[in-house]
C-alpha positions in Angstrom: -0.2 0.0 -0.2 1.1 3.7 -0.6 2.7 4.9 2.6 3.3 8.7 3.4 6.9 8.2 4.8 8.8 6.2 7.6 7.2 8.3 10.4 5.3 6.1 13.0 2.2 7.7 12.2 2.5 7.4 8.4 3.2 3.6 9.3 0.4 3.3 11.5 -1.9 4.8 8.6 -0.4 2.2 6.2 -1.1 -0.8 8.0 -4.7 0.4 8.7 -5.0 0.6 4.9 -3.6 -2.7 4.2 -5.7 -4.6 6.7 -8.7 -2.8 5.2 -7.5 -4.2 2.1 -6.7 -7.8 3.3 -10.2 -8.2 5.2 -12.5 -7.2 2.2 -10.3 -9.8 -0.3 -10.9 -12.3 2.4 -14.5 -11.7 2.8 -15.7 -9.9 -0.4 -17.4 -7.3 1.7 -16.5 -3.9 0.3 -17.9 -2.3 3.2 -16.5 -4.1 6.4 -13.8 -1.9 7.0 -16.4 0.6 7.9 -17.9 -1.9 10.1 -17.4 -2.5 14.1 -15.4 -5.2 13.4 -13.6 -3.9 10.5 -12.5 -0.7 12.4 -11.3 -3.1 15.2 -9.1 -4.9 13.1 -7.8 -1.9 11.6 -6.6 -0.2 14.8 -5.0 -3.6 15.9 -3.3 -4.2 12.6 0.2 -3.9 14.4 -0.9 -6.9 16.7 -1.2 -9.1 13.5 1.9 -7.8 11.7 4.5 -10.4 10.9 6.7 -8.2 9.0 6.7 -5.3 6.5 9.5 -3.6 3.9 9.5 -0.4 2.3 9.7 -0.4 -1.7 9.9 2.2 -3.8 7.5 1.8 -7.4 7.9 3.5 -10.6 4.4 4.8 -11.6 3.7 5.5 -14.9 2.9 8.9 -16.0 -0.2 7.6 -17.3 -1.6 6.8 -14.1 -1.8 10.4 -12.9 -4.4 13.1 -13.8 -2.4 15.4 -15.1 0.7 14.1 -17.7 4.4 14.2 -16.5 7.2 12.3 -16.1 6.9 8.9 -14.0 6.9 9.4 -10.5 8.3 7.3 -7.8 5.7 6.3 -5.0 6.7 4.8 -1.6 4.9 1.7 -0.6 4.5 -0.2 2.3 4.5 -4.1 1.9 2.9 -5.9 4.9 2.9 -9.6 5.7 0.0 -10.3 8.2 -0.5 -13.2 10.6 -3.7 -14.4 8.0 -4.8 -17.3 10.4 -5.2 -15.0 13.2 -7.2 -12.6 11.1 -9.4 -15.2 9.8 -10.1 -16.4 13.7 -11.1 -12.7 14.5 -13.4 -12.7 11.3 -14.6 -16.3 11.7 -15.6 -15.4 15.9 -17.0 -12.5 14.8 -19.6 -14.3 12.7 -18.3 -13.4 9.3 -17.6 -15.6 6.6 -14.7 -16.0 4.4 -13.8 -17.2 0.9 -12.3 -20.9 0.9 -8.8 -21.6 -0.7 -8.9 -21.8 -3.3 -10.8 -18.7 -4.1 -14.0 -18.7 -6.7 -13.2 -18.7 -10.4 -15.1 -16.7 -12.8 -14.8 -17.0 -16.6 -15.7 -14.2 -18.3 -17.6 -14.0 -21.9 -17.9 -10.5 -23.8 -19.6 -10.0 -27.1 -19.0 -6.6 -28.1 -21.1 -4.3 -30.7 -19.2 -0.9 -31.3 -18.9 0.8 -34.7 -20.8 -1.3 -36.5 -18.6 -4.3 -35.7 -19.7 -7.6 -33.7 -16.9 -9.3 -32.0 -16.2 -11.5 -29.0 -13.9 -9.7 -26.4 -10.0 -11.3 -26.6 -6.9 -10.7 -25.1 -4.1 -8.0 -26.8 -7.4 -6.3 -28.0 -9.1 -5.8 -24.6 -6.9 -5.9 -22.2 -7.9 -2.7 -20.7 -11.4 -4.0 -19.9 -10.0 -7.5 -18.8 -7.7 -5.4 -16.4 -10.3 -3.2 -15.3 -12.6 -6.4 -14.4 -9.6 -8.6 -12.9 -8.6 -5.3 -10.4 -12.0 -4.9 -8.8 -12.4 -8.8 -9.0 -9.1 -9.3 -7.0 -10.0 -6.8 -4.5 -13.1 -8.8 -3.6 -11.4 -12.0 -3.5 -12.8 -13.3 -6.8 -10.5 -14.6 -9.5 -11.7 -13.9 -12.9 -9.8 -15.3 -16.1 -10.7 -15.0 -19.9 -10.9 -17.3 -22.7 -7.9 -17.9 -24.6 -9.9 -17.4 -28.2 -8.1 -20.0 -29.8 -9.5 -22.3 -32.6 -11.2 -24.4 -30.1 -13.3 -21.4 -28.3 -13.7 -20.0 -31.9 -15.4 -23.2 -33.0 -17.5 -23.8 -29.9 -19.0 -20.5 -29.2 -20.3 -17.6 -31.7 -20.8 -14.0 -31.2 -24.2 -14.7 -31.8 -24.4 -17.3 -28.7 -23.3 -14.8 -26.1 -25.5 -12.0 -27.3 -28.6 -14.0 -27.2 -27.9 -15.2 -23.8 -27.8 -18.8 -25.0 -26.7 -20.8 -21.5 -26.5 -24.3 -23.1 -23.2 -23.4 -25.6 -22.0 -21.0 -22.9 -21.6 -24.0 -20.2 -20.1 -26.2 -23.1 -17.6 -23.7 -24.1 -16.6 -23.0 -20.9 -16.1 -26.4 -19.4 -12.6 -26.8 -20.7 -11.6 -23.9 -18.4 -12.9 -25.8 -15.0 -14.1 -22.5 -13.5 -17.0 -22.5 -10.8 -19.0 -19.8 -12.7 -19.5 -17.7 -15.9 -20.2 -14.6 -16.4 -21.2 -13.5 -20.2 -22.0 -9.8 -21.2 -23.6 -8.4 -24.4 -21.7 -5.0 -24.4 -23.3 -2.2 -26.8 -20.9 1.0 -27.2 -22.7 4.1 -28.7 -21.1 6.7 -30.8 -20.8 9.1 -27.6 -19.1 6.3 -26.0 -22.0 4.9 -23.6 -22.1 1.6 -22.6 -24.8 -0.8 -22.2 -24.8 -4.5 -21.4 -27.1 -7.5 -20.6 -25.3 -9.9 -18.1 -25.8 -13.3 -17.7 -24.1 -15.4 -14.8 -24.3 -18.9 -14.5 -23.3 -20.9 -11.6 -24.3 -24.6 -12.7 -27.0 -26.6 -14.8 -30.0 -25.3 -12.9 -29.6 -21.8 -12.1 -28.8 -18.1 -13.3 -28.8 -14.7 -13.0 -29.7 -11.9 -15.5 -29.6 -8.0 -15.5 -28.8 -5.1 -17.5 -26.5 -2.2 -16.8 -25.3 1.2 -18.7 -22.6 3.7 -17.8 -21.1 6.7 -19.4 -18.0 4.9 -19.5 -16.5 0.8 -19.5 -14.6 1.0 -16.0 -17.5 2.2 -14.0 -20.0 -0.5 -15.3 -17.1 -3.5 -15.5 -16.6 -2.4 -11.6 -20.1 -2.9 -10.9 -20.3 -5.8 -12.3 -17.4 -7.6 -10.6 -19.2 -6.7 -7.3 -22.5 -8.0 -8.3 -20.8 -11.2 -9.3 -18.8 -11.3 -6.0 -22.1 -11.1 -3.9 -23.6 -13.5 -5.7 -20.9 -16.1 -5.1 -20.8 -15.2 -1.5 -24.1 -16.9 -0.7 -22.8 -20.1 -2.4 -19.3 -20.1 -1.5 -18.3 -18.0 1.9 -18.5 -20.1 4.8 -17.6 -20.0 8.7 -14.8 -22.9 9.0 -14.1 -24.4 12.1 -10.8 -23.4 12.5 -9.7 -25.7 15.4 -10.8 -28.8 13.2 -8.1 -31.3 12.7 -6.4 -31.9 9.8 -7.7 -35.6 9.0 -11.5 -36.3 8.2 -12.9 -39.8 7.6 -16.0 -40.4 5.6 -17.6 -43.3 4.2 -19.0 -43.2 0.4 -21.6 -46.0 -0.4 -22.8 -47.0 -3.9 -19.1 -47.8 -5.1 -19.7 -50.2 -7.4 -16.5 -50.2 -9.9 -12.9 -48.9 -10.6 -14.6 -45.8 -12.8 -16.9 -44.8 -9.7 -14.2 -44.8 -7.1 -11.9 -42.8 -9.2 -15.0 -40.4 -10.2 -15.6 -39.8 -6.1 -11.9 -39.5 -5.3 -11.4 -36.9 -8.4 -14.4 -34.8 -6.8 -13.3 -35.0 -3.4 -9.9 -33.7 -4.4 -11.4 -31.0 -6.5 -13.2 -29.6 -3.4 -12.0 -26.9 -1.4 -9.9 -27.0 1.6 -9.0 -31.1 0.7 -5.4 -32.0 -0.1 -5.6 -35.3 -1.0 -8.3 -38.5 -0.6 -7.0 -41.7 0.5 -8.9 -45.0 0.6 -8.6 -46.9 4.1 -10.7 -49.6 4.0 -13.3 -51.0 1.4 -16.5 -53.4 2.5 -18.6 -54.3 -0.7 -19.9 -51.3 -2.2 -18.9 -48.5 1.0 -15.3 -47.0 0.7 -13.9 -45.2 4.1 -11.7 -42.2 2.7 -9.3 -40.2 4.8 -9.4 -36.4 3.9 -6.2 -34.5 4.6 
């Protein structure tokens, strides 16, 4: 985070800002720093401090309101005791993201200046960066399609623009994401943007909404915030931080090697599980130890 010097007051302010950013990223709650719990954690940031380093970072002139030469900005790189902060959040009843964090694949169908196309890297990096930056701040990971031959053959502009969920899910299967965000972006001659969004979470449910803005950055930031809010309903949770690291479960109905392999693959894909090892087999029931 930026720091206004190496005085105690400047360091205290920077630590509070670092804590503010961390708890938002860990929970997806943008307003958490303004709550009683958030203010307390910011005030006690030094208590959770593991280490810090001062760094000088060169900022591009393009990042500033006025053009000029590159600017050297001093920053404080902070390392916190993550587990202790998580315990404070959970004890306060605040749900946190699992690890790894939820991942969303983003498809954009763009209509501008008489052209219709699917957004792609290289050409639309500024849009992707704006979405990714806001999502990262909220603890959600946004990724974007490769737009290689496989993507081009699996999905067309019309599929996204019309909001066809089946081809979107089929084209997204190769990426192994938790959810899909698709948007039809219409950019007027004056730069105003209208978007029709669709968020797919699985085979049964979806969210649709529309938005408009004078410029793309505001619109993309709102989309990331809404998606993070929807994801919290399904993924944020209150973990048992004192639980043992091994858990034993029994799964019935495993009647073939392929079924067994499918169960192991599914278990090991679940958030928080490092590996699933079979411990005992009794007819069609297998006892697994989860680490």
